[in-house]
C-alpha positions, 0 to 999 in steps of 0.5 A: 728196548729192554723187554727182558725187564718188563713184567706184564701182569695182565691179571685179568684179561677177562673178556666177558660176554654180557648177553649174546651168541655162543663162542662156538660161532666165533670166527677163527682167531687170527694169529698175531704177527711176529712183530706183534708177538715180540711186544708180549714175548719179552714181557712174561706173564707173572700171573694170569687169571680170568672170569666170564659172565653172561647178562642180558642188556638192561631193559631201560636207561642206566644211571651212572654208578655211585662210587660210594656204593661200590661202583666207579672209584674216585681218583686214579693216581697221576702217573708218569704217562698221562693218557693220550689219544695215541694210547687209545688209538693204538688199542683201537687200531689193534682191535680193528686190525684183528677184525680185518684179518678175520674179514669183519667190518671195523668198529666205530669209536664212541666217546660216551662208551669210552668215557665209561671205559676210562672211568673203569680204567681209573677205577682199576688204577685207584684200586691198583688191581684188575677188576671186572666192571659189574655194570658196564651198561651204566651211562652207555647210550641206549639201544645196545643189545649186548656187549663184551668187556676186556680188562687187564693190568700191566706192570712195567719197568725199564724203557717199556712205556706209554703206547708200547705198554698199551700195545703189549697189553692189548695184544695179550688180551686179544691174542693170548687170553682165552675167550671165556665166551666172548667173540671179538669177531662177532658180526653184530658188534658195532662200537668200541669204548676204550680206556687207559690209565697209568700209575707211577710205581717204584721197586727193586728194579727202579721207577716203573708204572702200571698200565690199566686197559679196558676195551668195551665192545657193544652191539647196536642194531644196524642203522642206529644213531649212537651219540658220540660216534666217530670213525676213530679216536682222533674225532672224539677223544677227550683227554681224562683230567689229571689232578695237580700233584699239590692240592688246591685245598689245605684240607683235601689230601691228594690221596683222598677219595674223590680228590680228582673230582674235587680238584676238577671242581676247583680248576673249573671254578665250580667250587672255590671253597673258603679262605682259611685264617692263614690265607690257604683255601679249604673245601670242607669235604665232609660238610653237606651241601646246602640248596643255595650252594647247589644252585651256585654249583649248577649255575657255574657248571652251565658256564655262568651264563649271562643272566639278570635276575628279576627284581622280585624274588620267585621265592618268599624266603630268598631275598634279592640281596642274598648271596647266590640269589641270582643263581637261585633265580636262574634255577627257578626260571630254567625249571631246575628247582620249583621249591615248595608251596607255603601255606599262604600259597607263595613258593619257598626255596629253603636255601639253607636246607641240605640237598638230599640225594633224591633232590640232587638226582632231580637237579642234575636230571633237569639241568642236564640240557643246560650244562 
């Protein structure tokens, strides 16, 4: 392959120690082999930057980061190389090869941690730059005592693609970038989360792509049962969703923040939007969500289970003939929404009211076991 035309911009292979022991206790760093070095030597670094931080593990369970508050970004651009299990497996293999060379136990793959890592890789791809995750604990299974994160960006042209790009980027992060307080050989590390995202590009050298990689090392106490753990990615990898190049809704551009999430809702049948006058469908993304619409969303997210609503409505203000009556009654019967007590002692749902963010949090929390 033509590595001379490859530009590897791993602008932050920043490996961050978030609570843990000193890097002075780290095992000797095993050198990369000649074939491994060939993948990075032909891809000169254009810009190298890094950073490090130390944080203790959070005291309690973490909620998902809110994208609008500066956390996980919305959609990453759909690239010419969709993320595959082979890409993730390549990074996983290199990580554990390094540990074996240092006579350390291999790490297990975890789908929950990888989901977080994938979201952050997509966040970097959406921003088109390498970024440190300010809260890598969000959404992680409880119990971890510390973690290290590595993240980077590679810009490629020529024939260097897919698994080769991931291989070069992983070796750079683990072999060439300063530790900055991290210790990939620590004996207490137990689980890995890996995320890969690709973005199609174009430039003077022709079509190309950018590859974004996140590798999360977590330390869980020995013997911990961590949900989503498998021996390798083959047992737990779930391909990230790639939105269509043509929007399913006339009023939602593919460049819009949260386009991927909106397209996913449409593809899963969770939201069908409205039919416009010209026959096209619209989503009305800036409109607020009413409580009856939220009931429909949650019911569909649960797989539209077989359910016969009662002949008498559980809510005084929801007629049995109302659109989404079945979905509202289902929410009530499952304990997801209890409504309010009216002055006469009956219960009301207030279906036309908008869903506030705190109500949304309660709905999702209560519906978690149903979805």
